[in-house]
Structures are given as structure tokens and as C-alpha cells.
N, C-alpha and C positions, 0 to 999 in steps of 0.2 A: 621521578614522578612529575607529571605535567602540572602546569599552573592551573589550579582549579577555580580561579577567580571568574565569576560569571561574565559573559560578554557585556561590556558597558553599554554599547548602543542598543542592544536588545532590551536590557533592563530599562534604559531611559525611555525607550519607545513604548514598551508594553508592560513593564513591571514584572513581578515574579510569576504572574500568570500569562507569560508571553505566549505559551502554547495555545491559549484560547484566542488571542487576537492576532497571532502571527501566522506565518505560512511555512510549511515544512516541505522540503525538496528531497525526494528519494534518489539516492545514487546506487546504481548496481555496479559495484567496484570493478568487476571483470570487464565491463563494457564502457567505462568512462574515459580513461586515458592511460596509455601504456608508456612508461619511461625507459624500460630496459630492452625493448624490441622483441620480447617473446610472444607478442600478440595478445597478451592478457593484461587488462587494466590493473593498476596498482595504487597503493596509497599515495605514493609520490605524485602520481598523475592527478589525483584528486586535489592535492595541495596546490599543484600548478594552476588549477582552474577554479580555486576558491573565489578569485575576483569576479568570475562569471556569476557567482551566486551572491556576493556581498553587496554592500550599499551602493557601489558604483556599477553593479551589474543588474541582475534580476531584482535584488533587494529582498530576498527571502530571509527567514529568521532562524531556521533550523535545517540541518543536513542529516538525513537518516541514511545510514550505511547498511545495505544488505550484508549478510554474514561475512565477516572478515577472519574467521577462525580456521585453524588447520582442518582440512577435510579431504577425504579421498575422492570427493567429487561425484559420487553416485547420484546425488540430488543437487549438484552444482552449488555446493556450499551449505546446503541445509541438512547435510549429514555431518555433524561436527565431531571431531575426534579429540578436541581439547577446547573447552569453552572459555578458558582464561588466557589464551595466547593468540598471537597474530599468525595467520597462514604465511609461511615464507614465500609462497607464490605471489602474495600481495605486498610484501615488504617486511620490515623489521619492527621490533617493539619500539625502537627509537622513531621510526617513521610514524607510527601511530601517535606517540606522544607529541611529535612535532605537528601532526595534523590537528590535534586538539588545540595546541597553542596558536597555530596560525588561524584556525577557524575562530577562536575566541577573540583574537586580535581584530577580526573583521565583524565582530558582533554576531557571529553565527554559533548556534548551539549544535552540539554533536549528539546524535541519537544512534544507539546501537541496536541491531536486530538480535534479540535473544531467542535462541532455539532451545527451549527447556523441556519440551514435551518428550523428546527423544534424543538419542545420540547416534553417532556412527557405530556400526558393529566393530569398528577398529578402536573405539575409545577404550582406554585402560580399564575403566569400570566394567565394560561389557566383556572384555577379554578375560577378566578374572571371574566375572559372574557366570559365564557359560561353562566353566570348567567343573563346577561342583555345586551341590546344594548347600555346602558348608562354606564358612569363611566370611570376612567382613563385607564383601560385595554380592553375596549370594542373593540378597533380597533387594538389590538396587533396580531390578527390572521386573516386568510383569510375567512371571513364570506360572504355568499351570500344568497339572498332570493331564495326560491324554484322557479323553472321554471313554476310551475303550480301544478295541482293535477291529479292523475289518476282517473279511474272510481270509485275506492273505497275510494277516498279522501286522499290517501297517497301523501305526498309531492314528487315532482320530482326534481332530481339534477339540479343545475344551468346550467351545460353543460356536454359534453361527456368525460371529463377528467377521466383518469384511475389511479388507484393505481398500482405501479410497482409490488406489492405483490398480485394483483388480485382484480377484482371488481372495483366499482366506487371509484373515489378519493374524494367523498363527503359523509359526515356523518351528519345526521340530528340531531339537538339539539332542543328539544321541548321548552326549557326555553326561547330561542330566536326566535323560529319559523324560524330558518335559518340553513343552512348547513355550516360546516367548511371543509376545504380542507386538504387532507393528501396524499402525494405521496407514502407513505409507509404504516405502520400499522394505524389502526383507532386510536390507542393510541399515535400517533405521529403527532399532529396537526401542520400545517405549519404556521410559523410566518409571519407577514406582514412587510417585509423590506421596503416597500414604506411609512410606517409611520415613520417620523423623530424621534419620541420618542423611537421607537423600535431600530432604528439604534444607537441612542445615548446610550441606555442601553446595547446593544451588545458590542459596542466599549469600554464602560466603563469596562465591564467584561474583555475584551482583555487586557486593560491597567493593570488591577489588577493582571493578571497572569504574565505579563512582569515585573511588579514591584517585583514579587516574584522570579525572576531570570530565567524565561523560555526564551529559546533562539529561539523559533520559533513555528510554528503551521502547522499542516496538516488540511486542511479545507474540511470537509465532504460534498460531493455532492454540491460543491460550485457554479456550473453553473446553479443551479435551484433556487438560492436565490430569484430571481426576476421572476415574471410572467407578462404577458401582463395585464395592468391595467383594460382593459375592459373584460378580461377573456372569449373570444369567444370560441366556440367549436373547437377542433383540426380537421384538414382535415383527412378524412378516406382514407386509401390507398387501391388501387384495384390491382387485378391480382397478388396476393402474393402466395407463395408456400403453399401447404397444411401443416397444423401444425404450421403455424406462430402464435405466441401468440397475444392475443388481444392488448397488449401494443405495439407490433411492427406493428400492423395494423393501427396505427395512425401516422401522421406526427406531431411530438411534437413541433409545431410552436409557441405555445402561453404559454407553461408551462415550458420552459427552454430557455437558450441562448438568453436572451433579449438584444437588442442593447445598452441599457444604463447600462448593468452589469459591463463593464470595469470601468465605473466611480465610481460605488460603491466599487469595489474591490480595486481601487486606493486609496480611502479614508481609507480603512482598512490597506493597505500596507504602507501608509504614517506614520501611528502610529508605525508599526513594524520597519520601516526604521529610526526612530528617533535615534536609537543607532546602529552603524555599527556592522555587524556580525550576525544580526538576520535574520531569513529566514521564508518563508512560501512555502507550496506546496499545490496546489489545486487538489482535487479529481474530475476528470471529470466524471460526471454522464451521460453516453451515449453520445458518440461523438468520432470522429476520430482524427488523428494526426493534421489535419488542425486546428481544434478547440483548441487543446492543444497548438500548436505553437502560435496561435493568442492571447491567453490569458497569455502567458509567457512574461517575460521581463528580463532585465539584472540583476535584483535582486531576482527574484522569479521563482519558478518552477510550472509546471502543469503536472500531470501524463499523460503519453501516454500508452495506453493499448495494442498496437499492439503485443508486445512481449508476453504478457499474453495470447493472443488469438492464437498465431502462433503455429503450430505443430512443432515437432522436425524434421526439414527438411532443408538441406543446400539450396535447391532451394527457399524455403519460406523465409529463413533468408537473402539470397542475395537480393531478391525482397524487403523485408522489409527495409533493410539498405539503398538501393537506394531510396526508397520512403521517408524514414525519412530524408535523406540528402537533398532531393529536397524540402521538406516541411519546415524543421527546419532551414536550412541554417546555419547562425551563432548563432541562438537561441539555448540555452543550454537545452537539453532534460533530461528526467529521463530514468533509465534502471531498470526494475522490472519484476520479473518472478512469484512471489507469494505474497499473502497477506491474510488477514482474511476473505475475501469474495470469494476467488478463490481456486480451487483445487491446492494442493501443486504440484510444478512443477516436483519433482522427480516422482510422480505418473502420472501426466498429460502428460508430455513429453514422458515418457517411453511408456505409452499406445498409444500415437499418432503414434509412430514409431514401435509398436509391439515388443518392447525390454523388456525382463524380468529383466535384470540387472539394477535395478533402481539406484544403487550406481554409476555405470559407467556413466550413463546419468547425475546424480547429479554432478559428478566431471567435466564432459565435459561442461555442461551448466554453471557451476560456472566459468570456465575459459573464456567462452564467455561473461557472464554477467559482469565480473570484468575487461574486456579489451575493452568494447565498449565505445563509446563517450557518456558522460552523467553522471549524478549522480546515482550510484547504491543504491537501497533500498533492504535490505535483510529482510527476515521474519523469526522470531525466529524459530529455529529448522531446517531450511534449511541447516544450517552449519553441521548438522549431518545426512542429507538426510532423514528427517522425511517424511513419506508418508501419504496419506489420510487414515483415520480410518473409518471403517464401523461401523455405529452406528445403532442398532436395532430401529425400529419405536417407541417402547415403551420407549426408552431412549432419544428420540430427544428433544433438547432444542431450536434449531433455530425455531422461531414461524412460518415462512412461510412453512417450511418443514413438519409441523404437519397438514397442511391443506389437506383435501382429498375432491377434487371437480372434477367433470367431466371436462376434458380438461385442468386441472391445474397441472403443473409439476414444482417443485422447488427443486434445488439441496440443500442438507442438508449441510450447512456451518459448522456444528459441526465437519465434517470430517477433516477440516484443522485447527481446534482449539484445538486439543488434548494437554494434559499437556506435558511440557518439561521434558524428562527423563534425570536426571543428573547422576544417579547411577543405578546399577543393584539390589539394595536392595529393599525390600518391600516398596512401595510408591515411589520408584525410585528417592529419594532425592527431590521430589516435595512436598509431603505431608505425614503426619503421619495419616491422616484420609482417607475418601473415596473421590477420585477426582470427581470434578463436571462433567467432561466428561471422558470417559474411555481412557486409554492409547492405543497405538498401540499394536498389538499382538507381536511385536518384541522388546518391550521396555526392556526386560531382557538382550538383547545383544546390542541393538542400543541405546546408551546413551553417554553422554559427557565424563564420566570417562573412559570408554573403548576406545573411539576414541582419547582421549588425549594422550594415550600411544601407538597409532598406526599411525605413520607418513603418511602411504599411504591412510589413511581413508579419508572420506569426510571432516571431521573437519580439519585434517592435510592439506588437499588440500586447503581449504578456508584460513587457516592461511598463507600458502605460497603465495597464489595469492594476498591476501590483502597486505602483506608485499611488494610484488613485485610492485603492483600498487602504494602504498604509496611512493615507492622509485624512481619511474620513472615519470618525468614530462610529457612525451609523452602519458602515459596511463591516467594520471590525467586530463590533459587539452588539449591534442593534437587533431589536426584535424584527420579525418578518411578518408582513401582512400581505397575503396574496389578493390580487385584484382581478375581477372578471371584466376586463375591457379588451376591445379588439375582437377579432374573429376566432375561429377554432384553432388557427395556427399561431396564435399569439399567446405568450406567457408574460404576465406582468406582476410585479410585487413591489412593495415599499419596505425599505429598511429604516428604522428610526431609533435614535439614541441621542441623549444630551441636547434635545431640542433641534436636532438636525435630521432631515429626511432625505433619503435617496430613492429615486424611482427608477426601476429597471423594466424596460419593455423589449421583448425579444420576439423576432419573427423567425419561425422555425423552417420556413419553406423558401424556395428560390424565387417565388413570385412576390411582387411588392404588396404591401398591406398598409392600410390607413387606420390609425387608432385615435379615438377621441379621448384626450387626457382629462376631460372634465371630472369624471368620477374619481380620479386620483386625489382630489382635494384641491385646496386653494393653490393657485399658481401665482404668477406664471412659472412654468418649468423651463429650465435652460439646459442644454446638453453639456455634460462635463467629460464624457468619454464613451467608450463602447467598443464594439468589434471593428469599427472602421476608424481610421485616423481622423476623418472629417465626419463626425456623427451628424445624422439628420437632426434638424431643429423643428420644433412645432411652430405653427403659424400663430398669429395673434389670437385666433379663436380656440387654441389648444388642440388643433388637429395635427397629428404627427404622421407624416408619410415615411414609412420604413422601406428601405430597399430589401431585396431578397437576402435572407440569412443575415440580417442586421440586428444587432442588439444595441440599444441606446440607453445610456445611464444619464439621469437628469437630476438636477438640484433645483430647489425653489429660489426665485429671485432673479 
């Protein structure tokens, strides 16, 4: 069993609510670092690079690991065949325990990705469940009788529910003469959380990981754990825009966001809260900030996706911040721009604004990300400005992206999962073999080793911004007050806590802009950081001349 003593430096810096004031870094294990030459990242590779994340590196507080469990890989790890073990592809049980120890020694918390809505169809539970309507596992999944038969005698699905990946959410199993439900791939059958035995088994697994020293969990698609027990068909929506997907043509009234879900998640969180300092964050599957706020509480987080969806526009960000403030109030939000399911924001935001200089956008967006109210979640590689990688069709790994059907379009998530380039050498310090997904075309020059020697780089910018945030209580936990200063292309806000104020002024376009800081309150204001290594300073009259795509962070005095 691992040492479960909480990381000392994290406790000293942020206390038991480290997850509110700290920063979480997401590692996609298959793409982080490979130590055995098979082209796939592993736990030992993560251990080798913990110093990149610790107090002498980026200075983050927690490491979230995307799924590390045994999996046949139909959804690249999110189809789990054993939730309580480590995938041999990624390492051994001893490797995991060593990772927890080594992370804790550096003051880093370890957060696991829990996939509890569904399992792999190769999971022992499902293999037993699909054989018969009788037996201890018969009711572990969502089974329903056919609604009838068509003219050819083929069974009809129980209702109109859809798979997010296309087609019906129901798959027929002849052995039971029933359908099982799957929101995602056919190989990902949905578990029956309304069966108390299933809940007991799931929570036992959670306790097992906590006993091994895990500090928290990210809950995959957690708001669809429960479905309406009667499973009626979802209402069909009318008068929608041409090209609206089949999924979006339904009101998902009965297959997500059920009224008794908060009671279920409270039982899970009660286990997590038995030891102070442990956290969880829920992945909201389809839903807005209202749902995120309603499912959050004083101890736990729920992802809000508005920043991920927003283009790089000062007007959009102004409206977004006003909306978040009105909806969340005193509830603590998350701040996230990229993850394993989304286009990398250096690419996405640059494209949305028609800007070719992705590094300038990466630096500016980092300055906004790390000064907003909420817990920042960073995605591996964003600290060096990694961009989406074009993957030819014949190399696609992401299962939905390989489907070729009329009217079916799915973005290839391989593009945001490329290996981390650590050096400019062959294999880029990631592997001595052939990487499981190709590197970006610029990996020879865009890598950690090069940017570590270049203070103005994206990596240098992240390090400065993280250190600044960690050192200022107003940025870690302060209230946010948006200001209407500058022109249409400027976003400005003040963070305040403990008598300390921090002013952030961001120019979202490539043209220079001048801002009068007078309305920001008593000055004088002095620059303490930003998107540039040498941030612009206001003149004696409080006029701040911003360079294109510059964000300046200022303090009084």
C-alpha cells in the first residue's frame, strides 16, 4: 500500500481545500512519456517527468491521470474492463504505488479518472450479464425487452434513445432476447446504477483507490449515471437548423440529469470527504453553466464548458464572465480551455480569430486562464503551445472518427492527443520506438528542452504566470469584478482578496490598444506580469499602451 500522507507542500500552500486555490494538470498517460520503447506512454514515464510539474518546474498542485485501467482500447481507455487494476500496457501495480509516493514527495496530489457510467463489453460483469436474465450480474446493466418486431421479424429497440457516437443507443443480445443500452460505443454497455449491488460494488472500488493514496477523482460523464427508471422515449425537437445532428434533435429528458442524481453523487462524495483534502470534479456531459453550478458544492467541482466553446473575442469573454458570475455567485467554478476531447486551444482560439501566430494567442490565453476566478485545469502540452495534429484517415485511432456514414461527422480526437515532445532528438524524448500517434510537424523545434532555455517562450510564460498566481491570494481565491475600460477588443477585471487587488487588462487583437486605467480605482498601478516577459507599464496619468495580443497583470503601489 502506498504512503497516503498528504503532500506537505500542497497542504502548507493551500490547506485542505488545495483544489480551490491550486492548479490541476491533466496527463494523458499514453502520450506523456514511454520508457519501454513500445511507443505508448506509461506510468514510469510520468514518474520520470514529475519534476516538470513539481515546485521546481511548472509548480502545479495536482496531476489528473486519464484512465489507467485495463481496456481493450475501443475508446482508447474509456472502455474499462477492470476498474480496480492498472493496465499492463501502462505499467504494474507497483508502478502506480510508486507514482503516488513520488508525486506526494513533490507536493503533488494524484487524481484518477473514474469511468463509472459504463464498462467495456469485455468486463467480467458484462460477460456474465449478457448470458442470461438470471444470476447475480443479470441486472448490472440496462437491459430492456424489444418494443416489438419489424415486418422481417427483427427486434425493435425499446425506445428512441440515441448513441452520442451515432445510431441507436440499443444493441440486441440474442442470448437474452433483450437490448442493452450504450450512450457511446456498442462496446461500452451502460451500468445500472439503480441496482444497489452495483452502487455498492462501484463505491467499494472507489475506497480501494483512496486506500492506495489517491487524492481525488475526475468523474467521466457523471450526470448521465442515472436514467429515468421507466425509460420512455425522449421528446423530438422541431424547427431546428439544417445540419443539426440526430443527437441534438432530441430533448434528452430521460437519459441524463435525473432529479435523484444529486443524492447518488452525495453518497459518493461522502466517501471522498471522510479524509479532509480529497476532491472530485464531475465532467458535465452536455449541459450549460446552470447545471454545472447546481451540481457543485463547497467541497467539489463540476466542469463548466463555456470557455472551451467560446471564440477568442473580448466581447464573448466579457459576456461569458458576466454570465458565469450571475450563475455561479459564490459557488466555485472551474477554468479550462483544453482537454483530451477538445481541439487544443492554441489552434482553436487562433483559428476562431483568424490569427496565424498561435504562440501569441497561447501566451495571452494563458494569462487570462490563470487569472480568472476558479480552479484552472491545464492539459499536457498546452504549456509549450502544442497545436492540433492532422492525422491521415488511414492512421486514425479514435473510433468514432473512423466511421464513414451519410450525415455523420465526428472530429478526430487524435489531433489533440499527440505525444509530448520533450527534446529535439529522434523520438523527441517520448519514445525510442514508433509513437502510437504521430507528433506534430513542428516537434523538432517545439519541445520542452528548447522552451526551457527561452524565457519569453510559451513555457516560460506559463511558469511565470503560475508562480504569480501561487503568490497572490487575490488570484487564488479572490472575487472577480469585471471593468468596462478600453475599447471593444479589451477585456479587463479586478481580483480582490485579503486587502489585495490584482488588475488584469487583455488586448484580444493584433493591433495595439490604449487603455485608461482611471476607472479601475485608486492607483498607481504597476505591472507584475502578463503574457510578455516585459509587460507594458502605464504612464504617470494611468494610460496603458498595450501591444497586440498583450495581457498585463498589475498591482497597486
